[in-house]
ZAFIZA-81847 format. One record per atom (N, C-alpha, C): y, x, z. Coordinates in steps of 0.2 Angstrom, whole numbers, padded with zeros to 4 digits, always signed. Atoms other than C-alpha are relative to their C-alpha. Example, Ala and Ser with C-alpha at 12.3 -4.5 7.8 and 13.67 -1.06 7.14 Angstrom:
BEGIN
-0006+0004+0000-0022+0062+0039+0006+0004+0000-0006-0004-0001-0005+0068+0036+0005-0004+0003
END
This chain:
BEGIN
+0004+0001+0005+0724-0947-0334+0005+0001-0005-0006+0002+0006+0734-0944-0352-0001-0005-0003+0000+0006+0004+0738-0956-0363-0004+0003-0006+0003-0003+0005+0726-0953-0378+0006-0001-0006-0005+0001+0007+0739-0961-0392+0005+0006+0002-0005-0006+0000+0751-0947-0385-0003+0005-0002+0003-0006+0002+0739-0935-0387+0000+0000-0008+0000+0000+0008+0736-0941-0405+0007+0001-0003-0008-0002+0004+0756-0940-0408+0001+0008+0000-0002-0007-0001+0756-0922-0402-0006+0003-0007+0002-0002+0007+0743-0919-0416+0001-0002-0005-0001+0002+0008+0748-0929-0429+0008+0003-0002-0008-0001+0002+0768-0924-0428+0000+0008+0000+0001-0008+0000+0765-0905-0425-0005+0004-0003+0006-0003+0003+0748-0901-0430-0002+0006+0006+0003-0005-0005+0737-0889-0421+0001+0007-0001-0001-0009+0002+0739-0873-0432+0006+0000-0002-0007+0000+0002+0758-0878-0435+0004+0008+0002-0004-0006-0002+0763-0862-0424-0004+0006+0001+0004-0007-0001+0754-0847-0429+0002+0005+0006-0004-0005-0006+0764-0836-0417-0002-0001+0006+0002+0002-0007+0761-0846-0402-0007+0000+0000+0008-0002+0000+0742-0847-0406-0003+0006+0001+0002-0009+0000+0741-0829-0409+0002+0003+0007+0000-0003-0008+0749-0826-0391-0005-0003+0005+0003+0004-0005+0739-0838-0382-0007+0005+0000+0005-0001-0001+0723-0831-0388-0001+0009+0000-0001-0006-0001+0730-0813-0387-0002+0002+0006-0001-0001-0007+0730-0816-0368-0006-0002+0002+0006+0002-0002+0712-0821-0368-0001-0006+0004-0003+0007-0001+0718-0840-0366-0003-0004-0005+0001+0005+0005+0714-0856-0373+0002-0007+0002-0001+0007-0002+0717-0875-0373-0005-0004-0003+0005+0005+0000+0706-0887-0370+0001-0007-0002+0000+0007-0001+0704-0905-0376-0006-0003+0005+0005+0004-0004+0696-0915-0363-0002-0008-0003+0002+0007+0000+0687-0931-0365-0006-0003+0002+0007+0002-0004+0672-0943-0360-0004-0004-0004+0005+0003+0003+0657-0950-0367-0001-0006+0002+0003+0005-0003+0648-0962-0357+0001+0002+0008+0000-0001-0006+0653-0962-0339+0007+0004+0002-0005-0004-0003+0665-0950-0328+0001+0006-0002+0002-0007+0002+0658-0933-0335+0006+0001-0003-0007-0003+0006+0674-0923-0343-0004+0005-0004+0002-0005+0004+0669-0913-0359+0006+0002-0003-0006-0004+0003+0679-0900-0368-0002+0003-0006+0001-0003+0006+0682-0895-0386+0007+0005+0000-0006-0005+0002+0694-0880-0391+0004-0002-0004-0005+0003+0004+0710-0887-0397+0001+0005-0007+0000-0003+0004+0709-0873-0410-0005-0004-0006+0004+0003+0003+0696-0883-0418+0001-0008-0002+0000+0006+0002+0703-0900-0419+0007-0001-0003-0005+0002+0004+0712-0907-0432+0007-0005+0003-0003+0006-0001+0718-0923-0426-0004-0004+0005+0003+0005-0004+0714-0936-0413+0003-0008-0002-0001+0008+0001+0715-0956-0416-0004-0005+0002+0005+0006-0003+0708-0972-0412-0004-0001-0006+0004+0001+0007+0693-0975-0423+0002-0006-0005+0000+0004+0007+0694-0982-0439-0004-0004-0001+0006+0005+0001+0685-0996-0446-0005+0005-0004+0006-0004+0005+0667-0987-0453-0004-0004-0003+0006+0001+0007+0657-0989-0468-0008+0002+0002+0007-0004+0000+0638-0987-0465-0004+0004-0006+0003-0006+0005+0627-0974-0473-0007-0001+0000+0006+0002+0000+0609-0980-0478-0003+0007+0000+0004-0005-0002+0597-0968-0471+0003+0006+0002-0002-0006-0002+0608-0956-0464-0001+0002+0009+0001-0003-0007+0606-0946-0447+0001-0005+0004-0003+0004-0005+0605-0958-0433+0006+0001+0005-0006-0001-0003+0619-0950-0425+0007-0001-0004-0007+0002+0004+0631-0953-0438+0001-0008-0001-0002+0007-0001+0639-0969-0434+0004-0002-0007-0002+0002+0005+0647-0971-0452+0005+0004-0003-0006-0004+0004+0660-0963-0463+0006-0004+0000-0008+0002+0001+0679-0965-0465+0003+0002-0004-0006-0002+0003+0693-0963-0476+0005+0003+0004-0005-0002-0004+0705-0952-0466+0005+0004-0005-0005-0003+0003+0720-0947-0476-0002+0004-0006+0002-0003+0007+0712-0945-0493-0006+0004+0001+0006-0003+0001+0696-0938-0487-0005-0003+0003+0005+0004-0005+0680-0946-0482-0005+0005+0005+0002-0003-0003+0673-0939-0467-0006-0004+0005+0006+0003-0005+0657-0942-0457+0002+0000+0006-0002+0000-0005+0660-0949-0441-0007+0000+0005+0007+0000-0004+0645-0943-0426+0001-0001+0006+0000+0004-0006+0642-0952-0411-0001+0008+0005+0000-0007-0004+0644-0935-0398-0005-0001+0004+0005+0001-0005+0634-0944-0384-0006-0001-0004+0008+0001+0002+0619-0948-0394-0001+0007-0004+0002-0007+0003+0620-0931-0402-0002+0005+0005+0003-0003-0005+0617-0923-0385-0004-0003+0004+0005+0005-0004+0604-0937-0380+0000-0004+0006-0003+0005-0005+0615-0948-0371+0000-0008-0005-0002+0005+0003+0618-0966-0375+0004+0000-0005-0005+0000+0004+0627-0972-0390+0008-0002+0003-0005+0002-0002+0646-0975-0387+0000-0007-0002+0000+0006+0002+0647-0993-0385+0005-0004-0003-0004+0002+0002+0664-0999-0389+0004+0002-0005-0002-0005+0005+0667-0992-0405+0007-0001-0001-0006+0001+0003+0682-1002-0410+0006+0003+0006-0005-0004-0004+0691-0994-0393+0000+0006+0000+0002-0006-0002+0684-0979-0394+0006+0005-0004-0004-0005+0005+0692-0962-0403-0003+0004-0004+0003-0004+0004+0688-0950-0414+0003+0007+0000-0001-0007+0000+0690-0931-0414-0002+0003-0006+0002+0000+0004+0693-0925-0430+0001+0008+0000+0002-0007-0002+0687-0906-0431-0001+0005-0005+0001-0004+0004+0684-0891-0441-0003+0006+0002+0004-0006-0002+0669-0881-0439-0004+0002-0006+0005-0001+0004+0659-0871-0449+0002-0001-0009-0002+0003+0007+0671-0873-0465-0002-0007-0003+0000+0006+0003+0667-0891-0465+0003-0006+0007-0003+0004-0005+0676-0906-0457-0004-0006+0002+0005+0005-0002+0668-0921-0447+0004-0002+0007-0002+0005-0005+0673-0934-0434-0004+0000+0006+0003+0002-0008+0666-0935-0415+0003-0005+0002-0002+0006-0004+0667-0951-0409-0001-0001+0007+0000+0001-0008+0671-0952-0390+0001-0006+0003-0002+0006-0003+0674-0966-0378+0006+0002+0002-0005-0002-0001+0689-0958-0372+0005+0006+0001-0003-0005-0001+0702-0945-0372+0003+0002+0006-0005-0001-0006+0710-0936-0356+0006+0004-0003-0006-0002+0002+0722-0924-0360-0002+0007-0002-0001-0008+0002+0725-0904-0365+0002+0003+0006-0001-0003-0006+0724-0891-0352+0001+0008-0002+0000-0010+0003+0729-0871-0355-0005+0003+0006+0004-0004-0005+0715-0861-0346-0001+0007-0004+0002-0006+0001+0710-0843-0346-0008-0001-0002+0007+0002+0001+0693-0839-0354-0004+0003+0005+0002-0003-0004+0689-0829-0338-0004-0006+0003+0001+0006-0006+0688-0847-0329-0005-0005-0005+0006+0002+0004+0675-0852-0344-0006+0003+0002+0005-0003-0003+0658-0849-0334-0005-0003-0003+0005+0001+0003+0642-0847-0343-0005-0007+0003+0003+0005-0004+0631-0864-0340-0006+0002+0005+0006-0001-0005+0618-0865-0326-0005+0004-0002+0007-0004+0002+0603-0854-0324-0004-0005-0002+0006+0004+0000+0588-0862-0331+0001-0006-0006-0001+0002+0006+0597-0872-0344+0000+0002-0007+0000-0001+0005+0595-0863-0357-0006-0003-0004+0004+0003+0002+0586-0870-0372+0000-0006-0001+0001+0007+0002+0587-0887-0368+0007-0002+0003-0007+0002+0000+0606-0887-0365+0005-0001-0005-0004+0000+0005+0619-0893-0376+0006+0003+0001-0005-0004-0004+0632-0883-0366+0002+0008-0001-0001-0007+0000+0640-0866-0370+0005+0002+0006-0005-0004-0005+0651-0865-0355+0004-0006+0004-0003+0005-0004+0657-0874-0339+0008+0002+0003-0007-0001-0004+0675-0874-0330+0002-0006+0005-0003+0005-0005+0683-0883-0317+0008-0002+0000-0007+0004+0000+0700-0894-0319+0001-0004+0006-0003+0004-0006+0708-0900-0303-0007-0002+0004+0005+0001-0003+0692-0897-0295-0008-0005-0002+0005+0004+0004+0681-0907-0308-0001+0004-0006+0004-0003+0005+0667-0901-0319+0003+0000-0006-0002+0001+0008+0672-0899-0338-0007+0004-0002+0006-0003+0004+0656-0896-0349+0003+0001-0007-0002-0004+0006+0660-0886-0365-0006-0002-0005+0006+0002+0004+0647-0894-0379+0000+0005-0006+0000-0007+0005+0639-0881-0390+0000-0005-0007-0001+0003+0004+0645-0891-0405-0005+0004-0007+0004-0003+0006+0636-0878-0418-0008-0003+0000+0007+0002+0000+0620-0884-0410-0001-0007-0002+0000+0006+0003+0625-0901-0414+0000+0001-0007-0001+0001+0006+0630-0899-0431-0007+0003-0004+0005-0002+0002+0615-0888-0434-0007-0005+0000+0004+0005-0001+0603-0903-0428+0002-0006-0005-0002+0006+0005+0613-0916-0438+0000+0001-0008-0003-0002+0005+0619-0907-0453-0005+0006-0003+0006-0005+0002+0605-0893-0455+0006+0007-0002-0004-0007+0004+0611-0875-0462-0005+0004-0005+0004-0005+0006+0605-0864-0477-0002+0006+0007+0003-0004-0005+0593-0852-0467-0002+0007-0004+0002-0007+0004+0589-0838-0482+0005+0003-0004-0005-0002+0005+0599-0826-0490-0003+0000-0007+0000+0000+0009+0600-0826-0510-0003+0007-0001+0004-0008+0003+0589-0813-0519+0006+0005-0001-0006-0005+0003+0604-0807-0528+0004+0003+0005-0004-0003-0004+0613-0802-0512-0006+0005+0003+0005-0005-0004+0598-0794-0504-0001+0006-0006+0000-0006+0006+0597-0784-0521+0007+0005+0001-0005-0005+0001+0612-0775-0516-0001+0003+0008+0002-0004-0006+0604-0769-0499-0002+0008-0003+0001-0005+0003+0605-0751-0501-0007+0004+0004+0007-0002-0003+0586-0745-0495+0001+0007+0002-0001-0009+0000+0592-0726-0497+0005+0001+0007-0005+0000-0004+0604-0729-0483-0004+0005+0007+0001-0005-0008+0604-0718-0464-0005-0006+0002+0003+0005-0002+0589-0727-0457+0001+0000+0009+0001-0003-0008+0593-0720-0440+0006-0007+0003-0006+0005-0001+0609-0734-0441-0004-0007+0001+0004+0006+0001+0598-0748-0439+0000-0006+0006+0003+0005-0003+0602-0759-0425+0007-0003+0000-0006+0005+0000+0616-0772-0422+0001-0004+0006+0000+0004-0006+0623-0780-0407+0004-0006-0003-0003+0005+0002+0627-0798-0409+0001-0005+0006-0002+0001-0005+0637-0806-0397+0003-0009+0000-0001+0004+0003+0637-0824-0396+0000-0006+0007+0001+0006-0007+0639-0840-0382-0004-0005-0003+0004+0005+0002+0629-0851-0394-0006+0002-0001+0006-0003+0003+0611-0849-0394-0004-0002-0005+0001+0003+0008+0609-0859-0411+0003+0007-0005-0002-0005+0004+0621-0846-0418-0001+0006+0002+0004-0006-0002+0613-0831-0409-0007+0001-0004+0007-0001+0004+0597-0836-0418+0000+0000-0008+0000-0001+0007+0604-0839-0434+0003+0007-0003-0003-0007+0000+0613-0822-0434-0007+0004-0001+0008-0004-0001+0596-0812-0428-0005-0002-0004+0005+0003+0005+0585-0822-0440+0002+0004-0006-0003-0002+0008+0597-0816-0456-0001+0008+0002+0000-0007-0001+0597-0799-0449-0006+0005+0001+0009-0004-0002+0580-0795-0443-0005-0003-0006+0006+0002+0006+0569-0805-0455+0003+0000-0009-0001-0001+0007+0579-0804-0471+0003+0008-0001-0004-0007+0001+0588-0787-0469-0004+0008+0004+0005-0007-0003+0573-0777-0458+0005+0005+0004-0002-0006-0005+0585-0771-0445+0000-0003+0007+0003+0003-0008+0584-0773-0426+0008-0002+0003-0005+0003-0002+0597-0784-0415-0001+0000+0007+0000+0001-0006+0601-0785-0398+0006-0005+0003-0005+0006+0000+0612-0800-0391+0002-0001+0007-0004+0001-0005+0624-0804-0377+0004-0008+0000-0003+0006+0002+0632-0820-0374+0008-0001+0001-0008+0000-0001+0650-0816-0371+0002+0007+0000-0002-0007+0002+0661-0802-0373+0000+0004+0006+0001-0004-0006+0662-0797-0355-0009+0003+0000+0007-0003+0000+0643-0795-0355-0001+0005-0006+0001-0003+0005+0645-0786-0373+0002+0007+0002-0002-0007-0002+0658-0773-0366-0004+0004+0006+0003-0003-0006+0648-0771-0351-0006+0006-0002+0005-0001+0004+0633-0767-0361+0003+0007-0003-0001-0006+0004+0641-0754-0373+0004+0006+0005-0004-0006-0004+0653-0745-0359-0008+0003+0004+0006-0001-0003+0634-0744-0349-0003+0005-0005+0002-0003+0004+0628-0737-0364+0003+0008-0001-0003-0004+0000+0640-0725-0365+0001+0005+0006+0002-0004-0005+0641-0718-0347-0007+0003+0001+0006-0002+0001+0622-0716-0349-0002+0005-0005+0002-0006+0006+0622-0706-0365-0006-0004-0003+0005+0003+0002+0610-0720-0372-0001+0000-0006+0000+0001+0006+0603-0718-0389+0001-0007-0004+0000+0007+0004+0604-0735-0394+0009+0001-0002-0008-0001+0003+0625-0732-0395+0001+0004-0006+0000-0003+0006+0620-0719-0409-0002-0003-0005+0004+0005+0005+0609-0731-0417+0003-0006-0003-0003+0005+0000+0621-0744-0416+0005+0000-0009-0003-0002+0005+0627-0748-0434+0007-0004+0000-0007+0007+0000+0641-0764-0429-0002-0003+0005+0001+0006-0005+0644-0777-0418+0002-0005-0004-0002+0006+0002+0646-0795-0424+0000-0003+0005-0004+0002-0006+0656-0805-0411+0002-0007-0002-0004+0006+0000+0660-0823-0410+0007+0001+0002-0007-0001-0004+0678-0826-0405+0000-0005+0006-0001+0006-0006+0676-0843-0394-0006+0003+0005+0006-0003-0005+0665-0835-0378+0004-0001+0007-0001-0001-0008+0666-0838-0359+0003+0007+0002-0001-0007-0004+0674-0826-0348+0004+0006-0005-0004-0004+0005+0680-0815-0362-0001-0001-0007+0001+0001+0008+0684-0819-0381-0002+0005-0004+0002-0005+0005+0680-0811-0396+0006+0006-0001-0007-0002+0003+0699-0805-0398+0001+0006+0005+0000-0005-0005+0700-0796-0380-0005+0005+0000+0006-0006+0001+0682-0788-0382+0003+0004-0005-0002-0005+0004+0689-0780-0398+0004+0004+0002-0005-0004-0001+0704-0774-0390-0003+0005+0006+0005-0006-0004+0692-0766-0376-0003+0003-0004+0003-0006+0003+0683-0757-0388+0003+0004-0003-0003-0003+0004+0696-0751-0397+0004+0006+0005-0004-0004-0005+0705-0744-0381-0005+0005+0002+0007-0007-0003+0688-0733-0376+0000+0005-0005+0001-0005+0006+0688-0717-0385-0006+0001-0002+0006-0001-0001+0670-0718-0383-0003-0004-0006+0003+0006+0004+0668-0735-0394+0005-0001-0004-0004+0003+0005+0683-0736-0404-0001+0001-0007+0002-0001+0008+0675-0730-0418-0006-0006-0004+0005+0004+0003+0662-0745-0420+0004-0006-0004-0001+0004+0003+0662-0757-0433+0001-0008+0002+0000+0007-0004+0668-0775-0428+0000-0006-0006+0000+0007+0004+0664-0791-0437+0002-0006+0003-0001+0005-0004+0672-0806-0430-0003-0006-0004+0005+0006+0005+0660-0822-0435+0001-0007+0005-0003+0006-0004+0668-0838-0429-0001-0006-0005-0002+0006+0004+0669-0856-0434+0006-0002-0001-0007+0002+0002+0687-0856-0433+0003+0004-0007-0002-0005+0004+0695-0851-0449+0008-0003-0002-0007+0002+0002+0713-0850-0457+0004+0006+0002-0006-0005+0000+0729-0839-0456-0001+0003+0008-0002-0002-0007+0729-0839-0437-0006+0006+0001+0006-0006-0001+0711-0828-0436+0003+0006-0004-0001-0005+0003+0716-0817-0448+0006+0004+0004-0005-0004-0003+0732-0812-0440-0003+0004+0006+0003-0001-0005+0723-0811-0424-0006+0007-0002+0005-0005+0002+0709-0799-0434+0005+0007-0002-0006-0005+0001+0724-0789-0439+0002+0005+0006-0003-0003-0008+0732-0786-0421-0006+0003+0003+0004-0005-0006+0717-0782-0411-0004+0004-0003+0003-0007+0004+0710-0769-0425-0009-0001-0002+0007+0001+0004+0693-0779-0431+0000+0002-0007+0001-0004+0009+0686-0772-0448-0001-0006-0004+0001+0005+0004+0682-0789-0455-0001-0008+0004+0000+0007-0003+0683-0809-0451-0004-0005-0004+0003+0003+0004+0669-0819-0458+0000-0007+0002+0000+0007-0002+0668-0839-0455-0010-0001+0000+0008+0000-0001+0650-0845-0449+0000-0007-0004+0007-0005+0000+0637-0849-0454-0002+0001-0007+0001+0000+0007+0633-0844-0472-0005+0006+0000+0004-0006+0001+0618-0831-0474+0003+0005-0005-0002-0005+0006+0624-0824-0490+0006+0002+0002-0008-0004-0002+0642-0821-0483-0002+0006+0006+0002-0003-0004+0634-0814-0468-0003+0007-0002+0006-0005+0003+0622-0802-0476+0004+0004-0005-0003-0005+0003+0635-0796-0489+0004+0004+0005-0005-0004-0005+0647-0792-0474-0003+0005+0004+0004-0004-0003+0633-0782-0466-0002+0006-0004+0000-0004+0006+0630-0773-0483+0006+0005-0001-0007-0004-0001+0648-0769-0485+0001+0005+0005-0001-0004-0006+0649-0762-0466-0005+0006-0001+0005-0007-0002+0634-0751-0468+0002+0005-0005-0002-0007+0006+0642-0741-0483+0005+0005+0003-0006-0002-0005+0655-0737-0470-0002+0005+0006+0000-0002-0006+0647-0733-0455-0005+0008-0002
END
């Protein structure tokens, strides 16, 4: 088992995003680093290191009256007041009991910073996205998992943090009228289909709701990059009319089996598909992602989840297709 304090030192001293080149090469090879931890019991869980700012022993927490039950308190960390969420409670488990000896994972999702209270931090492992498997069949809708994998023959469950944040913090649901006023209603209505690829059920629903209900376009969804590229190549092989109707692809970056960067590379290497407009839509942000967007040839990168930003990106893309 790894030493949590050593893991803390790695994050504090070097910083997760300190080496853009190193991280770029990692993702470019369809690989990721997973920080593993435990909540209650022996089950291992994982979170992508790209989303982790720091790991530290839980500091004193201040109570917040009338806050969500999952929020165990707030703490001032390096000059920032951060909400600390009990990740076990958030996914339906019992609360972390020994808070004083627990750890918090400071992470950045969807342009916000929060801390997740966990019982124990294990270690960091380097994996291939191909080794990240979709959750077991039959768990969709009730599961807080986006993927599972195995490390030393032990199952590691990757939590759908976007679902957790949606339930605890909430998210804006509707596009502002001033953005909708920019929609070109005279555009080519034959290009009315958008492919949405995301391993998070909540994220897929958020994107599809914006596109279908607010922008009056059709969507088709896949759960990862491999499923998306297989679908597109199948359409190309069969001469499927949906390929002609496809206006763009909106793809997550973090997905099991094939990430969004590798998916984009696959699209650009296929003569029948390379013209497709690709928006990478992710909860990860920063210089690293823009570097990879440029490298793999995606058309645009936007951070999750803001309906106005998504809608404006779609409006801008429709002007070019």
